[in-house]
All heavy atoms as an XYZ file, in Angstrom:
944
protein
N      28.909    230.534    157.567
C      27.922    230.810    156.547
C      28.490    231.783    155.514
O      28.255    231.599    154.322
C      26.651    231.390    157.195
O      26.305    230.622    158.335
C      25.516    231.395    156.219
N      29.200    232.765    155.971
C      29.795    233.738    155.045
C      30.847    233.052    154.174
O      30.936    233.314    152.968
C      30.414    234.916    155.837
C      29.297    235.700    156.538
C      31.193    235.835    154.917
C      29.784    236.707    157.530
N      31.600    232.151    154.770
C      32.622    231.420    154.016
C      31.997    230.590    152.901
O      32.561    230.490    151.807
C      33.415    230.500    154.964
O      33.887    231.255    156.070
C      34.575    229.861    154.252
N      30.836    230.029    153.140
C      30.154    229.232    152.122
C      29.774    230.110    150.941
O      29.954    229.726    149.777
C      28.917    228.538    152.728
C      29.364    227.532    153.787
C      28.084    227.865    151.652
C      28.251    226.998    154.638
N      29.255    231.303    151.229
C      28.896    232.220    150.134
C      30.123    232.676    149.360
O      30.086    232.810    148.128
C      28.117    233.417    150.673
C      26.715    233.081    151.078
C      26.292    233.279    152.377
C      25.820    232.540    150.168
C      25.010    232.971    152.750
C      24.526    232.222    150.537
C      24.118    232.430    151.836
N      31.228    232.901    150.064
C      32.468    233.294    149.386
C      32.954    232.158    148.487
O      33.345    232.389    147.338
C      33.548    233.695    150.418
C      33.142    235.001    151.113
C      34.908    233.850    149.746
C      34.003    235.354    152.303
N      32.914    230.927    148.990
C      33.324    229.775    148.172
C      32.422    229.600    146.960
O      32.900    229.312    145.858
C      33.316    228.501    149.009
S      34.637    228.418    150.218
N      31.119    229.772    147.138
C      30.186    229.652    146.015
C      30.459    230.737    144.977
O      30.455    230.469    143.765
C      28.748    229.735    146.507
N      30.725    231.942    145.430
C      31.043    233.037    144.509
C      32.323    232.735    143.726
O      32.377    232.918    142.511
C      31.197    234.354    145.292
C      31.734    235.480    144.461
C      30.934    236.104    143.518
C      33.045    235.906    144.620
C      31.437    237.136    142.747
C      33.557    236.930    143.858
C      32.748    237.554    142.915
N      33.343    232.258    144.426
C      34.602    231.939    143.748
C      34.452    230.764    142.787
O      35.080    230.749    141.725
C      35.694    231.652    144.783
C      36.149    232.862    145.603
C      37.121    232.432    146.687
C      36.764    233.923    144.717
N      33.616    229.792    143.145
C      33.369    228.667    142.230
C      32.735    229.156    140.939
O      33.121    228.740    139.844
C      32.455    227.635    142.887
S      33.264    226.595    144.094
N      31.743    230.028    141.061
C      31.084    230.537    139.860
C      32.004    231.470    139.070
O      31.954    231.495    137.848
C      29.794    231.280    140.232
C      28.677    230.389    140.686
C      28.348    229.310    139.686
C      27.403    229.777    138.622
N      27.031    228.733    137.671
N      32.831    232.227    139.758
C      33.715    233.174    139.073
C      34.779    232.453    138.249
O      35.104    232.858    137.140
C      34.391    234.087    140.084
C      35.278    235.108    139.421
C      35.577    236.253    140.332
N      36.285    237.269    139.592
C      37.539    237.625    139.817
N      38.199    237.045    140.790
N      38.113    238.548    139.098
N      35.310    231.366    138.793
C      36.392    230.649    138.119
C      35.923    229.342    137.471
O      36.724    228.450    137.229
C      37.525    230.345    139.110
C      38.201    231.575    139.628
C      38.055    231.952    140.946
C      38.965    232.365    138.794
C      38.680    233.083    141.431
C      39.587    233.500    139.266
C      39.445    233.872    140.589
N      34.630    229.237    137.152
C      34.112    227.977    136.633
C      34.630    227.636    135.239
O      34.582    226.482    134.830
C      32.589    227.968    136.635
C      31.932    228.849    135.618
C      30.430    228.780    135.698
O      29.889    227.750    136.141
O      29.787    229.773    135.329
N      35.168    228.587    134.511
C      35.686    228.315    133.167
C      37.140    227.848    133.177
O      37.652    227.424    132.151
C      35.584    229.568    132.281
C      34.186    230.106    132.134
C      33.324    229.170    131.345
C      31.940    229.788    131.180
N      30.952    228.840    130.776
N      37.803    227.886    134.328
C      39.192    227.440    134.380
C      39.248    225.919    134.292
O      38.277    225.220    134.578
C      39.883    227.907    135.677
O      39.189    227.356    136.789
C      39.910    229.418    135.773
N      40.402    225.431    133.896
C      40.561    223.999    133.655
C      40.331    223.170    134.921
O      39.651    222.148    134.896
C      41.966    223.754    133.098
C      42.191    222.373    132.566
C      43.556    222.275    131.909
C      43.751    220.941    131.257
N      45.046    220.832    130.595
N      40.872    223.626    136.015
C      40.750    222.887    137.269
C      39.286    222.805    137.710
O      38.808    221.744    138.130
C      41.599    223.556    138.373
C      41.332    222.947    139.721
C      43.062    223.486    138.033
N      38.567    223.893    137.596
C      37.172    223.912    138.030
C      36.282    223.091    137.090
O      35.297    222.510    137.531
C      36.661    225.351    138.125
C      37.330    226.141    139.231
S      37.149    225.390    140.844
C      35.523    225.919    141.249
N      36.614    223.042    135.812
C      35.831    222.201    134.898
C      35.974    220.734    135.280
O      35.006    219.985    135.243
C      36.260    222.418    133.450
C      35.583    223.631    132.836
C      35.887    223.730    131.373
N      37.287    224.163    131.254
C      38.094    223.839    130.269
N      37.675    223.091    129.296
N      39.333    224.274    130.252
N      37.180    220.322    135.655
C      37.383    218.937    136.069
C      36.743    218.662    137.427
O      36.324    217.549    137.702
C      38.863    218.582    136.103
C      39.471    218.451    134.731
C      40.627    219.134    134.394
C      38.887    217.650    133.767
C      41.191    219.023    133.137
C      39.431    217.535    132.504
C      40.586    218.220    132.196
O      41.113    218.105    130.949
N      36.693    219.665    138.273
C      36.095    219.490    139.597
C      34.572    219.495    139.531
O      33.916    219.126    140.495
C      36.562    220.595    140.534
N      34.006    219.881    138.420
C      32.566    219.964    138.191
C      31.907    220.908    139.193
O      31.510    220.520    140.296
C      31.921    218.587    138.230
C      32.369    217.700    137.111
C      31.774    216.313    137.195
O      31.416    215.858    138.277
N      31.691    215.646    136.069
N      31.801    222.142    138.786
C      31.289    223.210    139.637
C      29.898    222.879    140.181
O      29.593    223.187    141.332
C      31.267    224.550    138.859
C      30.616    225.647    139.669
C      32.674    224.950    138.473
N      29.077    222.219    139.392
C      27.723    221.886    139.856
C      27.765    221.005    141.099
O      27.009    221.222    142.048
C      26.947    221.181    138.748
C      26.832    222.043    137.503
O      26.899    223.276    137.638
O      26.690    221.478    136.402
N      28.657    220.015    141.090
C      28.785    219.150    142.261
C      29.337    219.934    143.457
O      28.917    219.717    144.589
C      29.682    217.947    141.957
C      28.944    216.800    141.352
C      28.829    216.677    139.982
C      28.344    215.849    142.150
C      28.138    215.630    139.425
C      27.648    214.795    141.604
C      27.540    214.684    140.239
N      30.257    220.844    143.199
C      30.783    221.666    144.291
C      29.690    222.537    144.898
O      29.629    222.715    146.116
C      31.934    222.541    143.784
C      33.200    221.816    143.356
C      34.200    222.810    142.784
C      33.814    221.070    144.513
N      28.808    223.073    144.060
C      27.720    223.908    144.571
C      26.707    223.078    145.362
O      26.140    223.569    146.348
C      27.042    224.652    143.420
C      27.913    225.714    142.750
C      27.180    226.338    141.573
C      28.356    226.786    143.728
N      26.479    221.835    144.965
C      25.593    220.957    145.740
C      26.200    220.706    147.126
O      25.504    220.764    148.144
C      25.349    219.627    145.001
C      24.523    219.861    143.743
C      24.637    218.622    145.907
C      24.405    218.639    142.857
N      27.495    220.466    147.165
C      28.172    220.238    148.444
C      28.116    221.493    149.313
O      27.861    221.424    150.524
C      29.623    219.773    148.204
C      29.612    218.385    147.559
C      30.430    219.766    149.496
C      30.950    217.949    147.023
N      28.312    222.662    148.686
C      28.223    223.913    149.445
C      26.806    224.163    149.955
O      26.623    224.710    151.047
C      28.694    225.085    148.584
C      30.203    225.165    148.350
C      30.522    226.256    147.343
C      30.939    225.397    149.653
N      25.795    223.758    149.190
C      24.408    223.888    149.667
C      24.200    223.020    150.902
O      23.530    223.440    151.862
C      23.437    223.499    148.559
N      24.774    221.823    150.901
C      24.689    220.969    152.079
C      25.374    221.589    153.283
O      24.845    221.559    154.400
N      26.541    222.175    153.058
C      27.247    222.850    154.154
C      26.431    224.019    154.687
O      26.408    224.281    155.898
C      28.611    223.334    153.679
C      29.667    222.256    153.477
C      30.878    222.835    152.754
C      30.081    221.675    154.803
N      25.753    224.732    153.784
C      24.920    225.854    154.202
C      23.780    225.368    155.101
O      23.486    225.984    156.134
C      24.366    226.597    152.987
C      23.430    227.705    153.344
C      23.908    228.887    153.881
C      22.067    227.559    153.161
C      23.037    229.904    154.236
C      21.194    228.564    153.493
C      21.674    229.748    154.035
N      23.139    224.265    154.723
C      22.034    223.761    155.540
C      22.514    223.300    156.917
O      21.825    223.499    157.920
C      21.326    222.618    154.815
C      20.533    223.028    153.574
C      19.930    221.804    152.910
C      19.457    224.027    153.919
N      23.698    222.719    156.970
C      24.247    222.305    158.265
C      24.557    223.540    159.119
O      24.328    223.541    160.327
C      25.499    221.419    158.076
C      26.197    221.155    159.390
C      25.112    220.101    157.426
N      25.053    224.606    158.497
C      25.330    225.822    159.266
C      24.035    226.482    159.739
O      23.997    227.057    160.826
C      26.180    226.803    158.458
O      25.445    227.321    157.379
N      22.962    226.395    158.951
C      21.660    226.903    159.404
C      21.187    226.094    160.614
O      20.667    226.662    161.576
C      20.624    226.852    158.256
C      19.215    227.102    158.782
C      20.970    227.868    157.184
N      21.395    224.779    160.561
C      21.027    223.942    161.713
C      21.837    224.330    162.943
O      21.307    224.333    164.065
C      21.244    222.467    161.375
N      23.102    224.687    162.743
C      23.922    225.124    163.876
C      23.399    226.449    164.440
O      23.402    226.651    165.661
C      25.375    225.262    163.446
N      22.938    227.328    163.554
C      22.355    228.592    164.033
C      21.047    228.347    164.785
O      20.723    229.070    165.731
C      22.122    229.544    162.863
C      23.375    230.120    162.205
C      23.010    230.922    160.969
C      24.143    230.979    163.188
N      20.307    227.332    164.366
C      19.056    227.014    165.064
C      19.305    226.477    166.474
O      18.391    226.471    167.302
C      18.239    226.004    164.253
C      17.574    226.539    162.987
C      16.882    225.423    162.239
C      16.592    227.645    163.317
N      20.517    226.015    166.738
C      20.858    225.549    168.091
C      20.771    226.694    169.093
O      20.523    226.463    170.275
C      22.271    224.955    168.125
C      22.423    223.673    167.378
C      21.943    222.470    168.176
O      21.191    222.586    169.131
N      22.378    221.303    167.750
N      21.000    227.925    168.638
C      21.016    229.064    169.562
C      19.618    229.568    169.898
O      19.456    230.354    170.832
C      21.843    230.203    168.966
O      21.227    230.679    167.784
N      18.626    229.135    169.160
C      17.242    229.559    169.405
C      16.661    228.683    170.512
O      16.933    227.480    170.569
C      16.414    229.426    168.106
C      16.955    230.356    167.040
C      14.945    229.714    168.367
C      16.280    230.193    165.696
N      15.868    229.261    171.388
C      15.226    228.427    172.431
C      14.409    227.306    171.788
O      13.692    227.533    170.813
C      14.308    229.415    173.168
C      14.879    230.753    172.887
C      15.533    230.670    171.540
N      14.541    226.093    172.316
C      13.909    224.945    171.663
C      12.380    224.984    171.726
O      11.791    225.365    172.727
C      14.447    223.748    172.435
C      14.911    224.287    173.725
C      15.285    225.711    173.509
N      11.809    224.625    170.620
C      10.375    224.381    170.520
C      10.215    223.193    169.591
O      11.190    222.702    169.013
C       9.635    225.608    169.987
O       9.970    225.817    168.633
N       9.000    222.741    169.428
C       8.787    221.564    168.591
C       9.214    221.840    167.144
O       9.907    221.036    166.522
C       7.319    221.156    168.640
C       7.027    219.860    167.951
C       5.576    219.448    168.148
C       5.334    218.094    167.530
N       3.958    217.652    167.743
N       8.850    222.993    166.603
C       9.200    223.344    165.221
C      10.691    223.514    165.018
O      11.246    223.047    164.025
N      11.353    224.175    165.967
C      12.800    224.390    165.856
C      13.540    223.063    165.878
O      14.470    222.842    165.089
C      13.302    225.333    166.979
C      14.812    225.375    167.024
C      12.746    226.736    166.788
N      13.130    222.159    166.753
C      13.789    220.855    166.830
C      13.598    220.050    165.542
O      14.531    219.407    165.062
C      13.264    220.061    168.019
S      13.794    220.727    169.601
N      12.394    220.109    164.980
C      12.138    219.386    163.729
C      12.983    219.961    162.599
O      13.632    219.222    161.849
C      10.631    219.424    163.385
C       9.855    218.563    164.383
C      10.384    218.955    161.958
C       8.352    218.704    164.277
N      12.981    221.296    162.466
C      13.765    221.924    161.401
C      15.257    221.664    161.571
O      15.968    221.430    160.599
C      13.503    223.429    161.342
C      12.229    223.783    160.627
C      11.245    224.510    161.268
C      12.023    223.385    159.322
C      10.074    224.836    160.620
C      10.851    223.709    158.656
C       9.874    224.443    159.309
N      15.718    221.715    162.804
C      17.135    221.475    163.057
C      17.530    220.062    162.615
O      18.526    219.878    161.926
C      17.422    221.682    164.547
C      18.867    221.594    164.905
C      19.120    221.991    166.330
N      18.170    221.381    167.245
C      17.829    221.902    168.417
N      18.345    223.034    168.809
N      16.979    221.291    169.209
N      16.720    219.070    162.965
C      17.021    217.695    162.554
C      16.960    217.534    161.045
O      17.793    216.847    160.459
C      16.056    216.720    163.232
C      16.340    216.589    164.714
O      17.451    216.867    165.160
N      15.345    216.195    165.476
N      15.969    218.146    160.405
C      15.861    218.021    158.957
C      17.005    218.727    158.242
O      17.532    218.225    157.257
C      14.512    218.564    158.465
C      13.483    217.489    158.437
C      12.520    217.257    159.371
C      13.349    216.464    157.465
N      11.789    216.159    159.027
C      12.268    215.652    157.855
C      14.025    216.153    156.299
C      11.857    214.555    157.120
C      13.607    215.060    155.566
C      12.548    214.276    155.980
N      17.380    219.916    158.723
C      18.496    220.620    158.082
C      19.793    219.836    158.207
O      20.589    219.796    157.275
C      18.675    222.030    158.666
C      17.690    223.032    158.143
C      17.279    224.086    158.940
C      17.170    222.939    156.866
C      16.384    225.029    158.459
C      16.277    223.866    156.381
C      15.876    224.918    157.186
N      20.012    219.195    159.335
C      21.212    218.373    159.500
C      21.161    217.169    158.567
O      22.133    216.862    157.869
C      21.384    217.933    160.974
C      22.435    216.855    161.103
C      21.756    219.119    161.835
N      20.010    216.493    158.513
C      19.892    215.296    157.669
C      20.049    215.643    156.192
O      20.813    214.998    155.467
C      18.549    214.619    157.916
N      19.341    216.670    155.742
C      19.421    217.063    154.329
C      20.802    217.624    154.013
O      21.383    217.331    152.964
C      18.313    218.086    153.986
C      18.483    218.630    152.584
C      16.946    217.451    154.128
N      21.356    218.412    154.906
C      22.678    219.012    154.676
C      23.774    217.974    154.528
O      24.556    218.011    153.580
N      23.810    217.024    155.448
C      24.843    215.992    155.343
C      24.619    215.083    154.139
O      25.566    214.599    153.532
C      24.949    215.177    156.634
C      25.721    215.898    157.713
C      25.193    216.107    158.970
C      27.002    216.376    157.456
C      25.897    216.769    159.953
C      27.715    217.044    158.437
C      27.156    217.234    159.676
O      27.868    217.894    160.634
N      23.354    214.861    153.789
C      23.081    214.078    152.577
C      23.597    214.809    151.336
O      24.170    214.183    150.442
C      21.584    213.829    152.427
O      21.123    212.993    153.441
N      23.375    216.115    151.286
C      23.853    216.886    150.139
C      25.373    216.965    150.094
O      25.951    217.205    149.039
C      23.263    218.298    150.159
C      21.807    218.425    149.740
C      21.333    219.860    149.906
C      21.606    217.965    148.317
N      26.015    216.794    151.221
C      27.478    216.792    151.230
C      28.047    215.446    150.809
O      28.947    215.364    149.982
C      28.005    217.096    152.639
C      27.876    218.516    153.070
C      28.385    218.683    154.474
O      29.465    218.152    154.790
O      27.695    219.343    155.265
N      27.551    214.380    151.404
C      28.191    213.074    151.268
C      27.810    212.342    149.983
O      28.658    211.715    149.359
C      27.881    212.222    152.516
C      28.568    212.874    153.695
C      28.315    210.791    152.330
C      28.459    212.179    154.989
N      26.555    212.430    149.567
C      26.121    211.666    148.392
C      26.861    212.099    147.124
O      27.354    211.237    146.388
C      24.591    211.727    148.242
C      23.939    210.963    149.392
C      24.149    211.139    146.906
C      22.450    211.146    149.496
N      26.989    213.406    146.809
C      27.755    213.760    145.607
C      29.218    213.328    145.680
O      29.795    212.909    144.671
C      27.650    215.284    145.534
C      26.444    215.618    146.297
C      26.330    214.591    147.367
N      29.810    213.388    146.865
C      31.197    212.932    147.002
C      31.310    211.437    146.734
O      32.227    210.994    146.033
C      31.723    213.247    148.405
C      32.061    214.700    148.681
C      32.468    214.874    150.134
C      33.161    215.181    147.772
N      30.379    210.661    147.262
C      30.414    209.213    147.038
C      30.201    208.881    145.563
O      30.864    207.984    145.021
C      29.357    208.533    147.899
N      29.306    209.599    144.901
C      29.057    209.356    143.479
C      30.293    209.700    142.654
O      30.669    208.954    141.741
C      27.819    210.149    143.007
C      27.697    210.153    141.496
C      26.564    209.570    143.626
N      30.956    210.808    142.977
C      32.169    211.184    142.237
C      33.287    210.167    142.454
O      33.991    209.807    141.515
C      32.643    212.582    142.642
C      31.874    213.676    141.962
C      32.463    215.014    142.259
C      33.713    215.175    141.447
N      34.205    216.534    141.382
N      33.458    209.706    143.676
C      34.499    208.713    143.953
C      34.197    207.412    143.213
O      35.093    206.802    142.630
C      34.631    208.474    145.476
C      35.470    207.254    145.774
C      35.236    209.704    146.141
N      32.932    207.004    143.201
C      32.566    205.785    142.472
C      32.806    205.950    140.974
O      33.280    205.018    140.306
C      31.101    205.438    142.740
N      32.512    207.120    140.434
C      32.739    207.370    139.009
C      34.232    207.351    138.681
O      34.648    206.791    137.661
C      32.124    208.704    138.604
N      35.035    207.930    139.553
C      36.489    207.931    139.330
C      37.031    206.509    139.416
O      37.869    206.109    138.600
C      37.187    208.860    140.341
C      36.848    210.316    140.012
C      38.688    208.647    140.334
C      37.265    211.303    141.068
N      36.543    205.723    140.370
C      36.977    204.322    140.470
C      36.608    203.540    139.214
O      37.392    202.720    138.735
C      36.367    203.653    141.701
C      37.025    204.106    142.981
O      38.150    204.593    142.976
N      36.313    203.956    144.077
N      35.417    203.797    138.695
C      35.001    203.117    137.461
C      35.892    203.517    136.283
O      36.273    202.672    135.471
C      33.541    203.446    137.159
C      32.950    202.527    136.107
C      31.474    202.720    136.000
N      31.232    203.393    134.734
C      30.187    204.113    134.443
N      29.259    204.310    135.352
N      30.041    204.661    133.268
N      36.231    204.806    136.209
C      37.129    205.266    135.147
C      38.499    204.598    135.243
O      39.067    204.176    134.232
C      37.302    206.785    135.206
C      36.170    207.627    134.666
C      36.402    209.083    135.013
C      36.041    207.448    133.179
N      39.025    204.509    136.438
C      40.346    203.906    136.627
C      40.313    202.424    136.273
O      41.220    201.916    135.599
C      40.841    204.127    138.079
C      42.064    203.296    138.372
C      41.118    205.595    138.317
N      39.269    201.713    136.704
C      39.156    200.298    136.370
C      39.052    200.069    134.868
O      39.692    199.169    134.327
C      37.927    199.695    137.061
C      38.273    198.882    138.279
C      37.072    198.137    138.835
N      36.260    199.097    139.592
C      34.973    199.359    139.339
N      34.334    198.737    138.399
N      34.321    200.225    140.059
N      38.246    200.879    134.201
C      38.072    200.712    132.762
C      39.330    201.102    131.992
O      39.658    200.487    130.976
C      36.880    201.537    132.261
C      35.552    201.086    132.806
C      35.185    199.684    132.368
O      35.517    199.246    131.293
N      34.487    198.972    133.245
N      40.033    202.121    132.471
C      41.255    202.526    131.776
C      42.363    201.490    131.965
O      43.231    201.353    131.106
C      41.719    203.890    132.258
O      42.124    203.831    133.606
N      42.343    200.762    133.067
C      43.341    199.708    133.266
C      43.148    198.582    132.255
O      44.106    197.908    131.881
C      43.249    199.153    134.687
N      41.904    198.410    131.800
C      41.626    197.396    130.780
C      41.688    197.979    129.367
O      41.253    197.353    128.418
C      40.243    196.789    131.021
C      40.167    195.965    132.293
S      38.584    195.156    132.476
C      37.633    196.414    133.279
N      42.186    199.220    129.254
C      42.337    199.908    127.972
C      40.999    200.103    127.251
O      40.906    199.990    126.040
C      43.303    199.160    127.042
C      44.676    199.027    127.599
S      45.396    200.660    127.712
C      47.058    200.238    128.126
N      39.966    200.381    128.000
C      38.649    200.636    127.422
C      38.331    202.119    127.515
O      38.674    202.786    128.480
C      37.567    199.857    128.149
C      37.677    198.381    127.970
C      36.527    197.696    128.621
N      36.637    196.250    128.483
C      35.944    195.397    129.180
N      35.086    195.817    130.080
N      36.102    194.110    128.999
N      37.619    202.585    126.519
C      37.192    203.977    126.524
C      35.899    204.074    127.326
O      34.963    203.298    127.127
C      36.965    204.465    125.104
C      36.579    205.913    125.028
C      36.453    206.325    123.577
N      35.929    207.655    123.472
C      36.669    208.739    123.453
N      37.978    208.643    123.521
N      36.114    209.918    123.341
N      35.852    205.036    128.222
C      34.695    205.202    129.085
C      34.101    206.583    128.847
O      34.821    207.568    128.755
C      35.085    205.066    130.578
C      33.884    205.250    131.464
C      35.740    203.738    130.829
N      32.794    206.622    128.759
C      32.106    207.890    128.591
C      31.086    208.032    129.705
O      30.241    207.154    129.894
C      31.407    207.912    127.234
C      31.040    209.294    126.778
C      30.536    209.270    125.356
O      31.240    208.742    124.487
O      29.426    209.769    125.139
N      31.177    209.116    130.448
C      30.236    209.355    131.543
C      29.487    210.643    131.259
O      30.086    211.648    130.914
C      30.968    209.481    132.866
C      31.598    208.238    133.337
S      32.243    208.525    134.966
C      32.204    206.913    135.597
N      28.192    210.583    131.436
C      27.357    211.766    131.227
C      27.038    212.393    132.568
O      26.793    211.691    133.553
C      26.075    211.375    130.507
C      26.321    210.837    129.123
C      25.015    210.458    128.473
C      25.284    209.887    127.098
N      24.066    209.409    126.461
N      27.028    213.728    132.597
C      26.686    214.410    133.837
C      25.270    214.095    134.267
O      24.987    213.984    135.449
C      26.828    215.926    133.650
C      28.200    216.464    133.826
C      28.152    217.980    133.821
C      29.525    218.559    133.943
N      29.498    220.022    133.947
N      24.388    213.949    133.299
C      22.986    213.706    133.643
C      22.823    212.396    134.413
O      22.010    212.311    135.339
C      22.124    213.698    132.385
O      22.523    212.654    131.519
N      23.592    211.376    134.047
C      23.479    210.114    134.782
C      24.001    210.264    136.208
O      23.446    209.670    137.145
C      24.227    209.000    134.056
O      25.613    209.248    134.040
N      25.055    211.059    136.402
C      25.553    211.295    137.763
C      24.523    212.056    138.589
O      24.318    211.770    139.769
C      26.878    212.053    137.710
C      28.061    211.331    137.072
C      29.277    212.235    137.046
C      28.382    210.049    137.808
N      23.854    213.046    137.963
C      22.820    213.802    138.680
C      21.634    212.912    139.038
O      21.042    213.051    140.099
C      22.334    214.989    137.852
C      23.361    216.069    137.690
C      23.592    216.650    136.458
C      24.106    216.521    138.768
C      24.536    217.636    136.297
C      25.055    217.502    138.616
C      25.260    218.068    137.385
O      26.191    219.042    137.229
N      21.278    211.998    138.143
C      20.171    211.088    138.434
C      20.507    210.193    139.617
O      19.654    209.923    140.464
C      19.852    210.234    137.208
C      19.161    211.005    136.114
C      18.943    210.128    134.897
C      18.425    210.944    133.736
N      18.317    210.142    132.509
N      21.746    209.736    139.682
C      22.159    208.887    140.811
C      22.096    209.683    142.109
O      21.560    209.214    143.121
C      23.574    208.317    140.579
C      23.562    207.343    139.405
C      24.086    207.624    141.842
C      24.941    206.920    138.951
N      22.624    210.907    142.087
C      22.612    211.750    143.292
C      21.172    212.026    143.716
O      20.818    211.895    144.886
C      23.379    213.065    143.045
C      23.133    214.047    144.176
C      24.853    212.804    142.903
N      20.321    212.396    142.762
C      18.925    212.689    143.085
C      18.181    211.468    143.601
O      17.416    211.559    144.568
N      18.405    210.321    142.962
C      17.726    209.105    143.394
C      18.133    208.672    144.789
O      17.278    208.326    145.615
N      19.416    208.696    145.065
C      19.892    208.300    146.400
C      19.409    209.295    147.446
O      18.999    208.917    148.548
C      21.436    208.178    146.415
C      21.944    207.971    147.823
C      21.881    207.057    145.511
N      19.419    210.575    147.094
C      18.987    211.603    148.037
C      17.493    211.451    148.347
O      17.093    211.525    149.511
C      19.291    212.989    147.470
C      19.097    214.084    148.448
N      19.886    214.244    149.554
C      18.167    215.068    148.505
C      19.461    215.287    150.237
N      18.416    215.798    149.626
N      16.681    211.245    147.329
C      15.234    211.057    147.559
C      14.971    209.805    148.387
O      14.150    209.825    149.305
C      14.498    210.968    146.227
S      14.347    212.547    145.403
N      15.677    208.746    148.070
C      15.506    207.504    148.832
C      15.921    207.705    150.286
O      15.270    207.224    151.198
C      16.316    206.393    148.188
C      16.119    205.076    148.837
C      16.818    203.980    148.085
N      16.665    202.738    148.806
C      17.494    201.742    148.713
N      18.514    201.812    147.895
N      17.314    200.660    149.400
N      17.007    208.433    150.474
C      17.517    208.687    151.824
C      16.524    209.505    152.647
O      16.330    209.272    153.827
C      18.866    209.398    151.708
C      19.323    210.228    152.872
C      19.911    209.385    153.980
N      20.443    210.186    155.041
C      19.735    210.593    156.100
N      18.473    210.328    156.188
N      20.297    211.274    157.071
N      15.878    210.474    151.996
C      14.952    211.329    152.740
C      13.567    210.709    152.898
O      12.891    210.963    153.879
C      14.832    212.693    152.053
C      16.097    213.538    152.114
C      15.894    214.829    151.356
C      16.491    213.829    153.547
N      13.129    209.915    151.948
C      11.787    209.339    152.011
C      11.716    208.099    152.887
O      10.677    207.818    153.471
C      11.299    209.004    150.608
S      11.055    210.475    149.604
N      12.801    207.354    152.983
C      12.780    206.111    153.754
C      12.493    206.343    155.235
O      11.631    205.672    155.792
C      14.088    205.345    153.564
C      14.127    203.930    154.122
C      13.038    203.082    153.476
C      15.477    203.309    153.897
N      13.145    207.314    155.909
C      12.807    207.523    157.321
C      11.359    207.949    157.519
O      10.714    207.533    158.476
C      13.760    208.636    157.767
C      14.897    208.546    156.845
C      14.315    208.101    155.536
N      10.802    208.759    156.607
C       9.406    209.183    156.732
C       8.483    207.981    156.594
O       7.497    207.862    157.301
C       9.062    210.215    155.666
S       9.947    211.756    155.860
N       8.815    207.103    155.690
C       8.001    205.909    155.474
C       8.031    205.015    156.713
O       7.008    204.462    157.113
C       8.499    205.154    154.245
C       7.789    203.859    154.010
N       6.477    203.813    153.649
C       8.207    202.573    154.103
C       6.104    202.539    153.512
N       7.148    201.779    153.790
N       9.189    204.884    157.324
C       9.293    204.030    158.503
C       8.593    204.642    159.704
O       8.033    203.928    160.534
C      10.772    203.775    158.835
C      11.539    202.928    157.811
C      12.993    202.848    158.228
C      10.939    201.552    157.688
N       8.601    205.988    159.832
C       7.957    206.639    160.965
C       6.430    206.601    160.860
O       5.749    206.625    161.874
C       8.403    208.096    161.069
C       9.844    208.202    161.521
O      10.363    207.219    162.067
O      10.440    209.275    161.322
N       5.894    206.549    159.649
C       4.450    206.636    159.489
C       3.729    205.328    159.808
O       2.537    205.297    159.937
C       4.100    207.067    158.049
O       4.535    206.079    157.145
N       4.472    204.230    159.929
C       3.799    202.951    160.197
C       3.553    202.698    161.660
O       3.859    203.366    162.541
C       4.622    201.799    159.624
O       5.923    201.804    160.160
């Protein structure tokens, strides 16, 4: 948990450098938030189990891993699209807002679908 805060601090401190601009600090912070939630779930393992602790632990793991994997998948897909378009000598323009919408949409769908299936 402390390492996550140190990484987040360093990301914000060096966000104006060239490497961090290309890495997109916002996406890195989303991934670090996911890692933080997974570490909170690991800390909840040490608490004696109750119904609330078990529910929170499962949700923190699900949300944490979603926050880690979805932004990575979106970035990889965007890079693949850039490479494909550049091979055809086409100019490609990607907006951060569209990447955030994809991450948010997939994340909401991922979290709402299990609730919808459990309620029936």
